[in-house]
C-alpha positions as CSV (number, residue, x, y, z in Angstrom):
1,M,58.7,-3.1,-13.5
2,P,56.3,-4.3,-10.4
3,D,53.2,-6.6,-11.9
4,F,50.3,-6.0,-9.1
5,A,47.4,-8.1,-7.8
6,L,45.2,-5.6,-7.6
7,D,43.7,-3.6,-10.7
8,Y,43.4,-0.2,-9.9
9,E,41.7,0.4,-13.5
10,T,39.0,-2.1,-12.9
11,L,37.9,0.2,-9.3
12,L,37.9,2.5,-11.4
13,A,36.2,1.7,-14.2
14,L,33.5,0.5,-11.4
15,Q,33.5,3.4,-9.2
16,R,32.3,5.2,-13.2
17,G,29.7,2.8,-13.9
18,M,28.4,3.5,-10.3
19,K,28.8,7.0,-10.7
20,A,26.8,6.7,-14.4
21,M,24.3,4.7,-12.2
22,A,23.6,7.1,-9.3
23,D,23.0,10.1,-11.8
24,K,20.4,8.0,-14.3
25,A,18.8,7.4,-10.8
26,E,18.7,10.8,-9.7
27,K,18.0,12.3,-13.0
28,A,14.9,10.0,-13.3
29,S,13.6,11.1,-9.4
30,Q,13.9,15.1,-10.7
31,E,12.9,14.8,-14.2
32,E,9.5,14.9,-15.2
33,S,8.5,11.5,-16.7
34,T,5.4,10.6,-19.3
35,E,5.2,7.3,-18.1
36,T,2.0,6.2,-16.4
37,F,3.0,5.8,-12.8
38,D,4.8,9.6,-12.7
39,V,1.8,11.5,-14.4
40,L,-0.5,9.4,-11.8
41,G,2.1,10.2,-9.2
42,T,2.5,13.2,-9.6
43,G,-1.1,14.4,-10.0
44,S,-3.3,15.7,-7.6
45,Q,-5.8,13.5,-4.9
46,S,-8.6,14.1,-7.4
47,D,-6.8,12.4,-10.7
48,M,-5.6,9.7,-8.4
49,K,-9.4,9.4,-7.3
50,A,-10.8,9.8,-10.9
51,V,-8.7,7.3,-12.1
52,F,-8.9,4.4,-9.3
53,G,-12.3,5.5,-8.5
54,F,-11.9,5.2,-4.2
55,Q,-10.5,7.7,-2.0
56,N,-8.7,5.1,-0.2
57,A,-7.0,3.6,-3.4
58,A,-6.0,6.8,-4.4
59,R,-4.3,7.5,-1.1
60,S,-2.6,4.1,-1.0
61,F,-1.0,4.9,-4.8
62,D,-0.2,8.0,-3.4
63,T,1.7,7.0,-0.3
64,F,3.5,3.7,-2.4
65,Y,4.4,6.6,-5.2
66,R,6.6,8.6,-2.7
67,V,7.9,5.9,-0.8
68,S,9.1,4.2,-4.1
69,R,10.4,7.7,-5.3
70,Q,12.3,8.5,-1.8
71,R,14.0,4.7,-2.2
72,T,15.2,5.7,-5.7
73,N,16.4,9.1,-4.6
74,E,18.3,7.5,-1.4
75,G,19.5,4.3,-4.0
76,A,21.0,7.2,-6.1
77,D,23.1,9.0,-2.9
78,R,24.0,5.2,-1.7
79,L,25.9,4.2,-5.4
80,R,27.1,7.4,-5.7
81,D,28.3,7.0,-2.0
82,F,29.8,3.4,-3.2
83,A,31.4,5.0,-6.1
84,N,32.9,7.4,-3.9
85,M,34.7,4.5,-1.5
86,F,35.7,2.4,-5.1
87,E,37.4,5.6,-6.1
88,G,39.1,5.9,-2.6
89,V,40.6,2.4,-3.0
90,A,41.7,3.0,-6.4
91,N,43.3,5.7,-5.5
92,A,45.1,4.7,-3.1
93,V,45.9,1.6,-4.9
94,F,46.6,3.4,-7.5
95,Q,49.3,5.7,-5.5
96,Q,50.7,2.7,-3.6
97,D,51.4,0.6,-6.7
98,S,52.6,4.4,-8.9
99,M,55.1,4.9,-5.7
100,I,56.6,1.1,-5.8
101,A,57.0,1.5,-9.5
102,A,58.2,5.0,-9.6
103,N,60.8,4.1,-6.6
104,A,61.8,1.1,-8.7
105,A,62.4,3.3,-12.1
106,A,64.1,6.0,-9.9
107,S,66.4,3.4,-8.7
108,A,67.6,3.0,-12.0
109,T,67.3,6.2,-13.2
110,G,70.3,6.8,-10.3
111,L,72.2,3.8,-11.4
112,Q,72.4,5.1,-14.9
113,A,73.0,8.6,-13.4
114,N,75.8,7.2,-10.8
115,Q,77.6,5.4,-13.6
116,W,77.9,8.3,-15.7
117,K,79.5,10.3,-12.9
118,N,81.6,7.2,-12.0
119,E,83.1,7.6,-15.6
120,W,82.9,11.3,-15.9
121,Q,84.6,11.5,-12.8
122,A,87.3,9.2,-13.5
123,Y,87.9,10.4,-17.3
124,R,88.4,14.2,-15.5
125,D,90.4,12.8,-13.2
126,W,92.5,10.9,-15.5
127,Q,92.5,14.7,-17.8
128,K,94.2,16.5,-14.6
129,Q,96.8,14.3,-14.3
130,K,98.0,13.8,-17.8
131,E,98.2,17.8,-17.9
132,A,100.4,17.8,-14.9
133,W,102.3,14.9,-16.3
134,D,102.8,16.3,-19.4
135,A,103.6,19.7,-18.4
136,Y,106.5,17.4,-16.3
137,L,107.5,16.0,-19.8
138,E,107.9,19.4,-21.4
139,E,110.3,20.6,-18.5
140,I,112.8,17.1,-18.5
141,G,112.3,17.7,-22.5
142,A,110.5,13.7,-22.9
143,A,107.6,15.4,-24.5
144,D,108.3,15.0,-28.0
145,Y,109.7,10.9,-27.2
146,F,106.0,10.4,-25.9
147,R,104.5,12.4,-28.5
148,E,105.7,9.9,-31.1
149,H,105.0,6.8,-28.5
150,P,101.2,7.4,-26.7
151,D,101.7,4.1,-25.1
152,A,104.9,4.0,-23.7
153,T,105.3,4.4,-19.6
154,M,108.4,6.0,-18.4
155,A,109.1,2.5,-16.0
156,E,109.3,0.2,-19.2
157,V,111.3,3.3,-21.4
158,C,113.9,3.6,-18.4
159,A,114.1,0.0,-18.0
160,Q,115.9,-0.6,-21.2
161,D,119.8,-0.6,-21.8
162,D,119.7,2.1,-24.6
163,R,117.5,4.5,-22.4
164,P,116.8,8.3,-23.6
165,G,118.5,10.7,-21.5
166,F,115.5,12.2,-19.7
167,C,115.8,9.2,-17.6
168,D,118.2,10.2,-15.7
169,T,116.3,13.2,-15.1
170,W,113.4,11.4,-14.2
171,E,115.3,8.9,-11.5
172,Q,117.3,12.0,-10.3
173,D,113.8,14.0,-9.0
174,Q,112.4,11.2,-7.6
175,E,115.1,10.6,-5.2
176,N,115.5,14.1,-4.3
177,Y,112.1,14.1,-3.8
178,Q,112.0,11.3,-1.7
179,K,115.1,13.0,0.5
180,W,113.6,16.0,1.2
181,L,110.3,14.4,2.2
182,E,112.6,12.9,4.6
183,D,114.7,15.7,5.9
184,I,111.0,17.2,7.0
185,G,109.6,14.4,8.4
186,A,106.6,13.8,6.0
187,A,107.7,10.4,4.5
188,D,106.3,8.0,7.4
189,Y,103.0,9.9,7.0
190,L,102.9,9.8,3.8
191,R,103.8,5.9,3.7
192,E,100.7,5.9,6.0
193,H,98.4,7.3,4.2
194,P,99.3,6.5,0.3
195,G,97.4,8.6,-2.2
196,A,97.4,12.2,0.0
197,D,98.3,15.1,-0.9
198,I,100.4,17.5,0.6
199,A,98.5,20.9,-0.3
200,T,95.3,19.3,1.4
201,V,97.0,17.6,4.3
202,C,98.0,20.8,5.4
203,S,95.1,22.8,4.7
204,A,93.5,21.3,7.4
205,D,92.7,22.1,10.8
206,N,95.4,21.0,13.0
207,P,97.9,19.9,10.7
208,P,101.2,17.4,11.3
209,E,104.5,19.6,12.5
210,W,106.4,18.9,8.8
211,C,103.3,21.2,7.2
212,A,105.3,24.1,8.7
213,H,108.5,23.0,6.2
214,I,106.9,22.9,3.3
215,G,107.5,26.2,2.0
216,D,111.1,25.5,2.1
217,D,111.9,25.9,-1.3
218,P,110.8,22.1,-1.9
219,P,112.4,19.8,-5.0
220,R,110.4,19.4,-8.3
221,K,108.3,16.5,-7.6
222,P,108.0,13.9,-10.7
223,P,104.1,13.4,-10.9
224,M,102.4,10.5,-11.7
225,Q,102.0,9.0,-14.9
226,P,98.5,8.8,-16.2
227,P,97.2,5.0,-17.6
228,V,98.2,5.4,-21.4
229,G,96.5,3.1,-24.0
230,D,93.6,0.5,-23.1
231,D,93.7,0.9,-19.4
232,A,92.9,4.9,-19.7
233,P,89.2,5.6,-18.9
234,P,87.0,6.3,-22.0
235,K,85.3,9.4,-22.6
236,P,81.7,9.2,-21.7
237,E,79.5,9.1,-24.4
238,S,77.6,11.8,-23.4
239,D,78.4,15.4,-22.1
240,S,75.9,15.2,-19.4
241,P,73.9,12.4,-17.3
242,P,70.4,11.4,-18.4
243,T,67.6,14.0,-18.1
244,H,64.8,11.6,-18.9
245,V,63.9,8.0,-18.8
246,Q,61.0,6.3,-19.7
247,W,59.9,2.5,-19.1
248,K,56.2,1.0,-20.5
249,D,55.3,-2.2,-19.5
250,D,53.0,-5.0,-20.4
251,D,49.8,-3.5,-18.7
252,G,50.1,-0.1,-20.7
253,R,51.3,1.4,-18.0
254,T,54.0,4.3,-18.5
255,T,56.5,6.0,-16.0
256,D,58.3,9.4,-17.1
257,I,61.2,10.3,-14.7
258,T,63.2,13.9,-15.5
259,V,66.1,14.9,-14.3
260,T,67.8,18.4,-13.1
261,Y,71.4,18.6,-11.7
262,D,73.2,21.6,-10.5
263,D,76.8,21.9,-11.1
264,D,78.4,19.4,-9.9
265,F,75.7,17.3,-10.9
266,N,74.1,16.3,-7.6
267,V,70.3,15.5,-8.2
268,T,68.3,18.7,-7.2
269,K,64.7,17.5,-8.8
270,E,63.5,14.6,-9.8
271,V,59.7,14.2,-11.2
272,T,58.1,10.9,-11.8
273,K,54.9,11.1,-13.5
274,I,53.2,7.8,-13.8
275,T,50.3,7.3,-16.6
276,A,47.6,4.7,-16.2
277,A,46.6,2.5,-19.2
278,G,42.7,4.8,-18.6
279,G,45.1,7.7,-18.7
280,E,45.0,8.6,-15.0
281,T,48.4,9.7,-13.5
282,I,50.2,10.2,-10.4
283,T,52.8,12.5,-10.1
284,S,55.8,12.7,-7.2
285,V,58.5,15.7,-7.3
286,R,60.9,15.4,-5.0
287,E,63.4,18.4,-4.5
288,F,66.9,18.2,-2.7
289,T,69.1,21.0,-0.9
290,Y,72.9,20.3,-0.1
291,D,75.3,21.1,2.1
292,D,79.0,22.5,0.2
293,N,80.3,18.8,0.7
294,G,77.5,18.1,-1.2
295,R,75.6,16.3,1.3
296,V,71.8,16.4,1.2
297,T,70.0,18.5,4.2
298,E,66.6,18.5,3.5
299,E,64.6,16.8,0.8
300,T,60.9,17.5,0.4
301,T,58.6,14.9,-2.0
302,T,54.7,16.5,-3.7
303,V,52.9,13.6,-4.5
304,T,49.8,13.9,-6.3
305,S,47.1,11.6,-6.8
306,P,44.7,11.4,-10.1
307,T,42.3,13.4,-8.5
308,G,44.6,16.5,-7.7
309,E,44.6,16.4,-4.2
310,E,48.8,16.3,-3.1
311,T,50.4,14.9,-0.2
312,T,54.2,16.9,0.6
313,T,56.4,15.1,3.0
314,T,59.7,17.2,4.0
315,T,63.1,15.5,5.5
316,E,65.2,17.6,7.3
317,Y,69.2,15.8,7.8
318,S,70.7,17.1,11.0
319,G,74.2,15.9,12.4
320,P,77.1,13.6,11.1
321,V,76.7,10.6,9.1
322,T,77.7,7.8,11.1
323,R,79.2,4.3,9.6
324,I,78.4,1.3,11.7
325,D,79.6,-1.7,11.7
326,P,77.7,-4.3,13.7
327,P,79.3,-7.2,15.3
328,D,78.0,-10.3,13.5
329,T,75.7,-12.5,15.9
330,D,74.7,-14.8,13.5
331,P,77.2,-16.7,11.5
332,D,74.3,-18.0,8.8
333,H,72.8,-13.9,8.7
334,P,76.3,-11.7,8.7
335,A,75.6,-7.8,9.5
336,W,76.6,-5.7,7.0
337,P,77.8,-1.8,7.3
338,F,75.1,0.7,7.5
339,T,75.4,4.5,7.7
340,V,72.6,6.6,10.3
341,Q,71.7,10.3,10.5
342,D,69.6,12.1,12.7
343,Y,66.5,13.5,10.6
344,T,63.1,14.9,11.2
345,S,60.4,14.2,8.9
346,T,56.9,16.1,8.6
347,S,54.2,14.8,6.1
348,E,51.0,16.5,5.1
349,G,47.7,15.5,3.6
350,P,44.9,17.0,1.7
351,D,42.6,16.4,4.5
352,G,44.3,18.8,6.7
353,S,46.4,15.7,8.5
354,R,49.9,16.0,9.9
355,V,52.5,13.1,10.6
356,V,56.3,13.9,12.0
357,E,58.7,11.5,12.6
358,E,62.1,12.6,14.8
359,V,64.8,9.8,14.5
360,T,67.7,10.6,16.4
361,Y,70.7,7.5,16.3
362,D,73.1,6.6,19.4
363,H,76.2,6.5,16.9
364,T,78.5,4.4,18.6
365,T,75.8,1.5,18.7
366,G,73.8,2.4,16.0
367,L,70.5,2.0,18.2
368,G,67.6,4.3,17.2
369,Q,64.9,6.1,19.0
370,K,61.6,7.8,16.8
371,T,58.8,9.4,18.1
372,V,55.6,10.1,15.9
373,T,53.0,12.8,16.4
374,E,50.0,12.7,13.8
375,T,47.6,15.5,13.7
376,T,44.1,14.4,12.9
377,V,41.2,16.9,12.3
378,N,37.6,14.8,14.0
379,D,34.0,15.1,11.7
380,D,33.7,18.6,14.4
381,G,36.9,20.4,13.1
382,E,38.9,19.2,16.1
383,E,42.3,18.5,16.1
384,E,43.5,15.6,17.3
385,V,46.6,14.8,18.4
386,T,48.7,11.3,18.9
387,T,52.1,10.9,20.0
388,T,53.9,7.4,19.9
389,H,57.2,6.3,20.5
390,Y,59.9,3.6,19.5
391,H,63.0,2.2,19.4
392,Q,65.6,-0.9,18.3
393,D,66.9,-4.1,20.0
394,E,69.2,-4.4,17.6
395,P,71.2,-1.7,14.8
396,N,69.6,-1.4,11.6
397,G,66.4,-3.3,13.1
398,D,62.7,-3.1,13.1
399,W,61.2,-0.3,14.6
400,I,59.3,-1.3,18.6
401,E,56.7,0.9,19.8
402,D,57.8,1.6,23.3
403,K,54.6,-0.2,25.9
């Protein structure tokens, strides 16, 4: 986890100490005291004159007492203001540091979840492939042989001199199916698109012309044999991806992440809680909405500060996701491909402020345009709106403010 230069726990400790001093000063200015200074200062003019002997001396002491008490009250107020300033700085630093730590932890959690999903997908695909293969083996009378030889491959078995009889059937089925593909005009397409599934290709909009012939009693298709033995993908140790991860660094900071998934194992909710050694906490809740293709269409993040204030950011994505391959203009710094998608992001703070970012891209060049509209509330309760425009001079480059 990252190590930070500013110690927000020390800032919060200073804030607590200043508030305690302010409370003590305020209490001293309000409560009755038995000290001689306070007894005389709160007494009558005649009492003061009786002590000092002269009216002028009594009047001067009365003025001195009132001024000193006023300065004590002012000092308490200023201590409290200063403490609040420290609290604001501490919370801001804590929030910034926590978001960095949360993003690092979330990235690590995401890597674990993606690793599980890749393993799960590979194993599920292998299972489907094996089911189709086992059914074909039953049809051609090869099931018993492969149950007795689970690590055997059809190609190796049928390359032997004393090969089993089902090898002839397997080879004939391959020839018949390939000839059928040639006859309907699909062979060239499938050679250009290896791994393409005929059913998927022909169910899409504007399918190739040869799709009109796939219902003409196609011959039996030998499925591809799945990997066997050590080449077969292992079954994931868990039946579901990680739902809770926790880190604790050397400074006593604890990061807890809890993840919720949908039926397709897409992350729908991610709750990150950062707890400092002193007990202060900050919580980030991210929620995701997906379309039918598993693409994120909306993301909402709510951050709760140690003092309970909330900041919410909602990002709505629109339009296609386009891959950009920028040209290599600098041999020493090659340009990497990236994707772009238009979006609008709206952030609302606890003070009533609102920031809206509208980002659009040229999906040919990858260059972006951004408009930021910030709405704040001044001391008179009136809204003040400022709008700033930005652009990019190079794909995936920095945002430059328009002049």
